[in-house]
C-alpha positions, 0 to 999 in steps of 0.5 A: 224399405220401399218408399210406398209400401213400408214393410220392415223386418220383424225380430222373428225369423221369417216375419215382417211387419207393416202398419197400415197407413191411412193414405193407403186405405179406401172406404167411407171416411168413418170405415177406412180399410186397407186397399186390397192391392196394398195387401198384395204389394206388402206381401210381395215386399216381404217375400222378395226381401226374404228370398232376394228374388223378384216375383213372377206370379202371385195370387192373394186371397182376401179374407178380412179387412185391416183398418188404418193404424193396424200393425200386421204380421207378415209370415213368409214360408218358402217350401221350395227353393230351386236354382232359378225359382222359389215357391212361397207363401205369405200369411198376413195377420192382425193379431190372431186374425188372418187377413190375406193369404198370398201364394207366389213364385219368384225368380229369374232365368238369365239369357232367356228369350223375350217375346210379347204378343199382347198389343196395347190398344190405340188410345189418346195420350194421357194429357188428352184424356179427362180426369177420373173424378170420384163420385162417392164421399171419401177422405181427402187423404185416402188411397185415391189421393195417391193416384192421377187417373185419366179415362182413356175409354169407358165410363168411370167415377162420376160418369159411371151409370150414365152410359149404356152397358159396354158391348165388350166389357172394356174400359181403359184408364191411364194411371200414375202415382201423384208422387212423381219420384215413385218408380213403377215397379212390381209393388206399384203395379200390384196396387194398380192391378186392383183398380180392376173393379172400377171397370164393373160400372162401365161394363154394366152401365150402372153405378156399380163396383165391387169387393175383391175376393182375389188378386192374381198378378203375373209380371212381364218385362219392365221399362221406365214409364211415367204413365201405365195404361190399365186395359180393363176387361170385365168378362162376365157378371153372374150370381152376384159376382164379376170376373175380369182381367187387366193388362198393364202397359207402359206408354211405349206399349210394353206389357208390364203385367197382367192381372185377374180377379173375382169380385162381389158386385155392389150396385149403389143407389 
């Protein structure tokens, strides 16, 4: 069982269970709900356990919310299994209500070449960057307590809305778990990828964020790293929705993963 995303096998073949912990939730203290990236990560924990293969690509569609203490049923369906890869989906339910649907491809090809063309931007090291401070009312034990975040470029947290709109839509955060024993792996990166909506306020020059409609992540190479640089680019905001991507780099410049999202824009007073 993963130390951060505690998904367990169920007594039903092809099913797994996950009870939503409070410390993996966000939102107002009286209306906490499971962080979207946690929903994706829990589905990946189930499908990787079921197939025995690592995730290459996964896309979550968020349909509803799950509150702390909710027991979720994760049904894994694998329509295709080949020599090197599997095609699968995970349907996460709370009772009869579908919460998240995840489609994924999993596998690995031995002795394949490796190349990287994405380049990590030049930013100050984490120790030289200010902490990202939270400006909204929150529970002290919620999801935000699980992360150290340092602002490498842009306006985040209490500073969002104090600067003009970003000319390029880019903001950058250094991120690491507060639990120093927690290794950076596919599940942790799936959660980190869902920090993308925090870049909306920086891009717009407003006290703004959003609710994710989806989260698609693609995994690359893995190297040990203490911090991950989230290089967030918001492409556009239109008709109440925002679209963007985030590259996740190790400290040595290795591209660990890239992710993209569409979200409902929320502008706060």
